[in-house]
C-alpha positions as CSV (number, residue, x, y, z in Angstrom):
1,M,0.0,0.0,0.0
2,T,1.3,3.4,-1.0
3,Q,-1.4,5.8,0.0
4,R,-1.5,9.0,-2.0
5,V,-4.9,10.4,-1.0
6,D,-5.5,11.8,2.5
7,T,-9.2,13.0,2.1
8,L,-11.9,11.3,0.1
9,L,-14.7,13.7,-0.9
10,I,-17.9,11.9,-2.0
11,F,-20.1,14.2,-4.2
12,G,-23.6,12.7,-4.2
13,A,-23.1,11.3,-0.7
14,S,-26.9,11.0,-0.1
15,G,-27.5,8.9,-3.2
16,D,-27.9,5.1,-3.6
17,L,-24.5,4.5,-5.1
18,T,-22.8,5.8,-2.0
19,A,-24.7,3.7,0.5
20,R,-25.0,0.5,-1.5
21,L,-21.6,0.2,-3.1
22,L,-19.0,2.9,-2.2
23,L,-19.2,2.9,1.5
24,P,-19.2,-1.0,1.9
25,G,-16.2,-1.1,-0.4
26,L,-14.4,1.5,1.6
27,G,-15.3,-0.2,4.8
28,Q,-13.8,-3.5,3.6
29,L,-10.6,-1.7,2.4
30,L,-10.1,0.0,5.7
31,S,-10.9,-3.1,7.7
32,D,-8.3,-5.1,5.8
33,Q,-5.6,-2.3,5.9
34,P,-5.7,-1.0,9.5
35,D,-2.6,1.2,9.0
36,R,-4.5,3.4,6.4
37,R,-5.7,6.7,7.6
38,L,-8.3,8.6,5.7
39,D,-10.6,11.6,6.2
40,L,-14.0,11.2,4.6
41,I,-16.3,14.1,3.8
42,G,-19.8,13.4,2.4
43,V,-21.2,16.1,0.2
44,G,-24.8,16.1,-1.0
45,S,-28.1,17.9,-1.5
46,A,-30.0,16.3,1.4
47,D,-30.3,18.3,4.6
48,W,-28.4,15.9,6.8
49,S,-26.5,16.5,10.0
50,D,-23.0,15.0,10.7
51,E,-24.7,12.5,13.0
52,E,-27.1,11.3,10.3
53,W,-24.2,10.9,7.9
54,R,-22.2,9.0,10.5
55,K,-25.1,6.6,11.0
56,L,-25.3,5.9,7.3
57,V,-21.6,5.3,7.1
58,A,-21.6,3.0,10.1
59,S,-24.6,1.1,8.7
60,S,-22.9,0.6,5.3
61,F,-19.6,-0.4,7.1
62,G,-21.6,-2.9,9.2
63,E,-23.0,-4.6,6.1
64,A,-19.4,-5.2,5.0
65,K,-18.5,-6.3,8.6
66,A,-15.8,-3.6,8.7
67,D,-14.1,-3.0,12.0
68,G,-10.8,-2.0,13.5
69,A,-8.9,1.1,14.5
70,C,-8.9,2.6,11.1
71,V,-12.6,2.2,10.7
72,D,-13.2,3.7,14.2
73,A,-10.9,6.7,13.4
74,L,-12.8,7.5,10.2
75,L,-16.2,7.2,11.9
76,A,-15.1,9.5,14.6
77,Q,-14.1,12.3,12.3
78,T,-16.2,12.0,9.1
79,R,-18.6,14.8,8.4
80,Y,-21.3,15.9,6.0
81,V,-21.7,19.1,4.0
82,K,-24.9,20.2,2.2
83,A,-23.7,21.9,-0.9
84,D,-24.3,22.6,-4.6
85,V,-21.0,21.4,-6.0
86,T,-21.9,23.0,-9.4
87,D,-21.6,26.4,-7.7
88,A,-18.1,27.7,-7.5
89,A,-18.4,29.2,-4.0
90,D,-19.8,25.9,-2.6
91,L,-17.2,23.9,-4.4
92,A,-14.4,26.1,-3.0
93,K,-15.8,25.7,0.5
94,V,-15.9,21.9,0.2
95,L,-12.4,21.6,-1.2
96,G,-11.1,23.9,1.5
97,M,-12.2,21.4,4.2
98,A,-10.0,18.7,2.8
99,K,-6.7,17.8,4.5
100,G,-3.6,16.9,2.6
101,T,-4.2,15.5,-0.9
102,P,-7.9,15.1,-1.8
103,A,-9.8,12.8,-4.2
104,I,-13.3,13.6,-5.5
105,Y,-15.6,10.7,-6.2
106,F,-18.4,11.8,-8.4
107,A,-21.3,9.7,-7.3
108,L,-23.5,11.9,-9.4
109,P,-25.5,11.7,-12.6
110,P,-23.1,12.1,-15.6
111,A,-24.5,15.5,-16.6
112,V,-24.1,16.9,-13.1
113,A,-20.5,15.5,-12.9
114,A,-19.7,17.2,-16.2
115,Q,-21.0,20.5,-14.7
116,V,-18.7,20.2,-11.7
117,V,-15.8,19.5,-14.0
118,R,-16.5,22.7,-15.8
119,T,-16.8,24.6,-12.5
120,L,-13.5,23.3,-11.1
121,P,-11.3,25.8,-13.1
122,Q,-13.0,28.6,-11.2
123,V,-11.7,27.5,-7.8
124,D,-8.3,26.7,-6.2
125,F,-7.4,23.1,-5.8
126,P,-4.1,21.2,-5.0
127,A,-2.1,19.9,-8.0
128,G,-2.4,16.4,-6.6
129,L,-6.2,16.3,-6.8
130,T,-7.6,13.0,-8.0
131,L,-10.9,12.8,-9.9
132,A,-13.0,9.7,-10.1
133,L,-16.0,9.6,-12.4
134,E,-18.7,6.9,-12.9
135,K,-19.9,5.8,-16.3
136,P,-21.3,6.6,-18.8
137,F,-18.5,8.9,-19.7
138,G,-20.1,11.4,-22.1
139,T,-23.0,10.6,-24.4
140,D,-21.2,10.1,-27.7
141,V,-17.8,10.6,-29.3
142,P,-17.8,14.4,-29.4
143,S,-19.1,14.8,-25.8
144,A,-16.5,12.2,-24.5
145,E,-13.7,14.0,-26.3
146,A,-14.9,17.3,-24.9
147,L,-15.0,16.0,-21.4
148,N,-11.5,14.5,-21.8
149,A,-10.3,17.9,-22.9
150,E,-11.9,19.6,-19.9
151,L,-10.3,17.1,-17.5
152,A,-6.9,17.4,-19.2
153,K,-6.9,21.1,-18.3
154,L,-7.3,20.2,-14.6
155,V,-5.0,17.3,-13.8
156,P,-2.8,14.7,-15.6
157,E,-4.4,11.6,-17.1
158,N,-3.0,9.3,-14.3
159,Q,-5.0,11.3,-11.8
160,I,-8.3,10.7,-13.6
161,H,-10.2,7.5,-12.8
162,R,-13.0,6.7,-15.1
163,V,-14.6,4.0,-13.0
164,D,-15.7,0.7,-14.4
165,H,-16.4,-1.5,-11.5
166,F,-16.3,-4.6,-13.8
167,L,-12.6,-4.0,-14.1
168,G,-12.5,-4.2,-10.3
169,R,-13.8,-7.8,-10.4
170,S,-11.3,-10.5,-9.7
171,T,-12.7,-12.1,-12.8
172,V,-10.7,-9.7,-15.0
173,F,-7.4,-10.8,-13.4
174,N,-8.6,-14.4,-13.5
175,I,-8.8,-14.1,-17.3
176,L,-5.3,-12.8,-17.4
177,G,-4.0,-15.7,-15.3
178,L,-6.0,-18.3,-17.2
179,R,-4.7,-17.1,-20.6
180,F,-1.1,-16.2,-20.0
181,A,-0.1,-18.7,-17.3
182,N,-1.4,-21.7,-19.1
183,R,0.3,-22.7,-22.4
184,I,-2.7,-24.9,-23.3
185,F,-4.8,-21.8,-24.0
186,E,-2.7,-19.1,-25.5
187,P,-1.6,-21.0,-28.6
188,V,-5.3,-21.6,-29.6
189,W,-6.5,-18.2,-28.5
190,N,-7.1,-16.9,-32.0
191,A,-9.3,-17.1,-35.1
192,E,-7.7,-20.3,-36.3
193,H,-9.2,-22.3,-33.4
194,I,-12.0,-20.2,-32.0
195,A,-15.4,-20.1,-33.8
196,E,-17.2,-17.4,-31.7
197,I,-17.3,-15.6,-28.4
198,A,-20.2,-14.4,-26.3
199,I,-20.1,-12.2,-23.2
200,V,-23.5,-12.3,-21.5
201,Y,-24.7,-10.4,-18.4
202,D,-28.4,-11.2,-17.9
203,E,-30.1,-10.4,-14.6
204,Q,-33.4,-11.2,-13.0
205,L,-33.7,-7.7,-11.5
206,G,-36.0,-5.2,-13.2
207,L,-35.8,-1.4,-13.1
208,E,-35.6,-1.4,-9.3
209,G,-36.3,2.4,-9.0
210,R,-33.6,3.5,-11.4
211,A,-35.8,5.1,-14.0
212,G,-34.2,8.5,-13.7
213,Y,-30.9,7.1,-15.1
214,Y,-31.8,3.9,-16.8
215,D,-34.7,5.2,-19.0
216,K,-32.2,7.6,-20.7
217,A,-29.5,4.9,-21.1
218,G,-31.0,1.5,-21.6
219,A,-29.1,-1.8,-21.7
220,L,-26.8,-0.8,-24.6
221,I,-25.3,2.2,-22.8
222,D,-25.7,1.0,-19.2
223,M,-23.9,-2.3,-19.8
224,I,-22.5,-3.0,-23.2
225,Q,-20.9,0.4,-24.1
226,S,-18.9,0.4,-20.9
227,H,-18.7,-2.8,-18.9
228,L,-18.9,-5.5,-21.5
229,L,-16.6,-3.8,-24.0
230,Q,-14.0,-3.5,-21.3
231,V,-14.3,-7.2,-20.4
232,M,-14.0,-8.1,-24.2
233,A,-10.8,-6.0,-24.4
234,V,-9.2,-7.9,-21.6
235,L,-10.3,-11.2,-23.1
236,A,-9.0,-10.4,-26.5
237,M,-5.9,-8.3,-25.9
238,E,-2.3,-9.2,-26.8
239,P,-0.1,-10.4,-23.8
240,P,1.1,-7.3,-21.9
241,S,4.6,-7.2,-20.7
242,T,3.5,-6.3,-17.2
243,L,0.2,-5.7,-15.3
244,G,1.2,-2.1,-14.8
245,Q,-1.2,0.7,-15.7
246,D,0.5,1.7,-19.0
247,D,1.0,-1.8,-20.4
248,L,-2.4,-3.1,-19.4
249,R,-4.3,-0.1,-20.7
250,D,-2.3,0.1,-23.9
251,S,-3.2,-3.5,-24.7
252,K,-6.9,-2.9,-24.1
253,E,-6.9,0.3,-26.2
254,L,-5.3,-1.6,-29.2
255,V,-8.2,-4.1,-29.1
256,L,-10.9,-1.4,-28.9
257,R,-9.3,0.6,-31.7
258,A,-9.5,-2.5,-34.0
259,T,-13.2,-3.3,-33.0
260,R,-16.1,-2.6,-35.3
261,L,-19.6,-3.7,-35.8
262,W,-19.9,-7.1,-37.5
263,G,-20.3,-6.5,-41.3
264,D,-20.6,-2.7,-40.5
265,D,-24.4,-3.4,-40.5
266,P,-26.3,-2.3,-37.4
267,Q,-29.6,-3.8,-38.7
268,A,-28.1,-7.3,-39.1
269,S,-25.7,-7.2,-36.1
270,S,-27.8,-5.7,-33.3
271,R,-31.1,-6.6,-31.6
272,R,-33.1,-4.8,-28.9
273,A,-36.2,-5.6,-26.8
274,R,-37.9,-4.6,-23.6
275,Y,-39.8,-6.6,-21.1
276,T,-43.6,-6.8,-20.6
277,A,-45.4,-8.0,-17.5
278,G,-44.4,-11.4,-16.2
279,T,-43.3,-13.4,-13.2
280,I,-39.8,-14.1,-11.9
281,D,-39.4,-16.6,-9.0
282,G,-43.0,-16.0,-8.0
283,R,-42.6,-12.2,-8.1
284,E,-45.0,-10.3,-10.3
285,M,-43.2,-7.8,-12.6
286,P,-45.0,-5.0,-14.4
287,S,-44.2,-4.1,-18.0
288,Y,-41.2,-1.8,-18.3
289,A,-43.4,0.8,-20.0
290,D,-45.6,0.9,-16.8
291,E,-42.7,1.3,-14.4
292,N,-42.6,4.5,-12.3
293,G,-40.6,7.2,-14.1
294,V,-40.5,5.5,-17.5
295,D,-41.4,7.4,-20.7
296,P,-42.6,4.7,-23.1
297,A,-42.0,7.1,-26.0
298,R,-38.3,6.9,-25.5
299,K,-38.4,3.2,-26.6
300,T,-35.7,2.3,-24.1
301,E,-34.5,-1.2,-24.4
302,T,-34.0,-3.5,-21.5
303,L,-32.3,-6.3,-23.5
304,A,-29.6,-5.5,-26.0
305,E,-27.3,-7.7,-28.2
306,V,-24.5,-6.5,-30.5
307,T,-22.1,-8.6,-32.6
308,L,-18.7,-7.2,-33.2
309,E,-15.5,-8.1,-34.9
310,I,-11.9,-7.3,-33.9
311,S,-10.0,-6.6,-37.1
312,T,-6.6,-8.0,-36.1
313,W,-4.6,-11.0,-37.2
314,R,-5.6,-12.8,-34.0
315,W,-9.3,-12.3,-34.3
316,K,-10.3,-11.5,-37.9
317,G,-13.5,-13.4,-38.7
318,V,-14.5,-14.3,-35.2
319,P,-18.0,-13.0,-34.2
320,I,-18.0,-11.6,-30.7
321,T,-21.5,-11.0,-29.3
322,L,-22.2,-8.9,-26.2
323,R,-25.6,-9.3,-24.6
324,S,-27.2,-7.8,-21.5
325,G,-30.8,-7.9,-20.3
326,K,-33.0,-7.1,-17.3
327,A,-36.0,-9.2,-16.0
328,I,-34.6,-12.3,-17.6
329,G,-35.8,-15.6,-16.2
330,Q,-32.4,-17.1,-15.6
331,R,-29.5,-15.0,-14.2
332,R,-26.6,-15.5,-16.5
333,R,-23.2,-13.9,-16.2
334,E,-20.6,-15.6,-18.3
335,I,-18.0,-15.4,-21.0
336,V,-18.5,-18.3,-23.5
337,V,-15.6,-19.2,-25.8
338,T,-16.7,-21.8,-28.4
339,F,-13.9,-23.5,-30.2
340,K,-14.1,-24.8,-33.8
341,P,-15.1,-28.5,-34.1
342,A,-12.5,-31.2,-34.6
343,Q,-11.5,-31.4,-38.2
344,Q,-12.1,-35.1,-38.6
345,L,-13.4,-37.8,-36.3
346,P,-12.0,-41.3,-36.8
347,V,-14.6,-43.6,-38.4
348,G,-16.1,-45.7,-35.6
349,L,-16.5,-43.0,-32.9
350,T,-20.2,-42.2,-32.3
351,G,-22.2,-40.2,-29.8
352,A,-21.6,-36.6,-28.8
353,N,-19.7,-34.5,-31.4
354,Q,-19.8,-30.9,-30.2
355,P,-17.2,-28.2,-30.1
356,T,-15.1,-27.6,-27.0
357,V,-16.6,-24.8,-25.0
358,L,-14.8,-22.7,-22.3
359,R,-17.2,-20.9,-19.9
360,I,-15.9,-18.2,-17.5
361,Y,-18.5,-17.3,-14.9
362,L,-18.7,-13.8,-13.4
363,A,-19.8,-13.5,-9.7
364,P,-19.4,-16.1,-8.4
365,D,-16.1,-16.6,-10.3
366,A,-15.7,-20.1,-11.8
367,M,-15.0,-21.8,-15.1
368,S,-15.9,-24.9,-16.9
369,L,-14.4,-26.6,-19.9
370,E,-16.9,-28.7,-21.8
371,L,-15.3,-31.7,-23.7
372,D,-16.3,-34.8,-25.7
373,I,-14.6,-37.9,-24.3
374,N,-15.1,-41.7,-24.7
375,G,-15.1,-42.5,-21.0
376,P,-17.0,-45.1,-19.1
377,G,-19.3,-47.5,-20.9
378,D,-18.9,-48.1,-24.6
379,P,-15.3,-47.0,-25.6
380,Y,-16.6,-46.1,-29.1
381,E,-19.2,-43.7,-27.9
382,L,-18.3,-40.1,-27.1
383,E,-19.9,-38.4,-24.0
384,R,-20.1,-34.8,-23.0
385,V,-18.3,-33.9,-19.8
386,S,-17.5,-30.7,-18.0
387,L,-14.2,-30.0,-16.1
388,D,-15.0,-27.4,-13.5
389,A,-12.9,-25.1,-11.3
390,T,-13.8,-22.3,-8.8
391,F,-11.7,-19.2,-8.6
392,G,-13.1,-18.2,-5.3
393,D,-14.4,-14.8,-4.2
394,G,-11.2,-13.0,-4.9
395,Q,-9.1,-11.0,-2.4
396,L,-11.1,-7.8,-3.0
397,L,-14.6,-6.9,-4.0
398,A,-15.2,-4.7,-7.0
399,Y,-15.6,-1.2,-5.4
400,R,-13.0,-2.1,-2.8
401,E,-10.5,-2.6,-5.6
402,V,-11.6,0.5,-7.4
403,L,-11.2,2.6,-4.3
404,A,-7.8,1.1,-3.5
405,G,-6.6,2.3,-6.9
406,I,-8.1,5.8,-6.4
407,L,-6.6,6.2,-2.9
408,D,-3.2,4.9,-3.9
409,G,-2.9,6.7,-7.2
410,D,-3.0,3.6,-9.4
411,P,-5.4,4.0,-12.4
412,T,-4.8,0.4,-13.7
413,L,-8.4,-0.6,-13.1
414,S,-9.9,2.6,-14.6
415,V,-10.7,3.4,-18.2
416,R,-8.3,5.6,-20.0
417,G,-9.6,8.6,-21.9
418,D,-9.0,7.3,-25.4
419,S,-10.7,4.0,-24.5
420,A,-13.8,5.8,-23.2
421,V,-14.0,7.5,-26.6
422,E,-13.6,4.2,-28.5
423,G,-16.5,2.7,-26.7
424,W,-18.8,5.4,-28.2
425,R,-17.2,5.1,-31.6
426,I,-17.7,1.4,-31.8
427,L,-21.5,1.6,-30.9
428,A,-22.3,4.8,-32.7
429,P,-23.8,3.0,-35.8
430,V,-26.1,1.0,-33.5
431,I,-27.2,4.0,-31.5
432,A,-28.0,5.9,-34.7
433,A,-29.9,3.0,-36.2
434,W,-31.9,2.5,-33.0
435,H,-32.8,6.2,-32.8
436,A,-33.9,6.0,-36.4
437,D,-36.1,2.9,-35.6
438,E,-34.2,0.9,-38.3
439,V,-33.9,-1.9,-35.7
440,P,-37.3,-3.0,-34.3
441,L,-37.9,-2.8,-30.5
442,E,-39.2,-6.3,-29.8
443,E,-40.8,-7.5,-26.6
444,Y,-40.4,-10.4,-24.1
445,A,-42.3,-11.3,-21.0
446,A,-40.4,-10.8,-17.8
447,G,-39.1,-14.1,-16.6
448,T,-38.4,-15.4,-20.1
449,E,-35.0,-15.6,-21.8
450,G,-35.9,-12.9,-24.4
451,P,-38.2,-12.7,-27.5
452,D,-39.2,-16.2,-28.7
453,A,-37.7,-15.7,-32.2
454,W,-34.2,-14.8,-30.8
455,K,-31.6,-17.5,-31.2
456,P,-29.8,-18.2,-27.9
457,V,-26.3,-16.6,-27.5
458,G,-23.4,-18.8,-26.4
């Protein structure tokens, strides 16, 4: 641990992200690293007292079972400020309360965070200030480039953390270890041996009160544009020399720069749908269009699929499908690598004859390798078996890893500015086609796997 940040300022402290994810992650980090000392200041629009804020922090820490001297010290001093951080005077007041080197975590809607960034040049702040912003980063290529330019005027790139908590999952590093520490995989990790790849993140949860954000984003922007593209980049990148921030992020950027829509055809290579009323595990779900805060005229999708191609020697010709949906009957979080079938089976072998499939599961982290073998019974008959392994929970949870990187000045697990722009560039044809209604918005009942006519992915 090489602590760089002395004071963490959470803008949007009274919001759901802070209580549900940031504070439990911080509590786990402090509990595990008792020598760390950190001031915490919550900044929000709610009219809270310091005591009400401390109760929230203590409750969130309790959920993470955080304890120890470091936790006690933070709880004793943490305070809350009601402020409009888009106002220069309020922003200056808040920054003036920070001790030592501060970091700002923007637990705010993206548009509000962008306003704060534009206000920062009007106030004094220390050169070592760290900025951490949640996705989505911008709304398209020009806005992402403009926001990058604003940030570049404030602090160096390595002090900017564009947070993607998927990169904080142990799964990402599990992929690196699986690929590069095992010679059995890397020689066949290319178009010569792999037929297709799918990255799927389907969840049973519906809107869960997030209409204010989700109805303007949808599954494509909420999940695919940020999270799943980043996971794809780790899965497909060339071997980095080190796991340092520059090598790892350079390797991811090269993948994204070479990625384009399959066939350059958004109508053939993308699908969208939204859920209607249904039942999931005995729970009645209303239609998405009837959820509180939803504007049906926006035609926001709750299930999105996009097929991409990485135009490099390694991956040319391999379709890579990214899919994410809400209110799906079966929760499914996995990477599916389907290898090409055996070129020739000896005459005499019968039974199963399917391609080898590697599945990497996300949360809980595990993997399975599906093979055809002629095991027990008739030696001439192939049977399907699965070799399974569990990675375990990982040393750190996602937001704990993210916060460790922010506090220690290590942006390895954050998205670099050029990669954030590439995410919008890759999906721009799909977004345009959907806005123009060139791709139909289909429907599926909550609790099903998607529209009946859709072919399963992976």
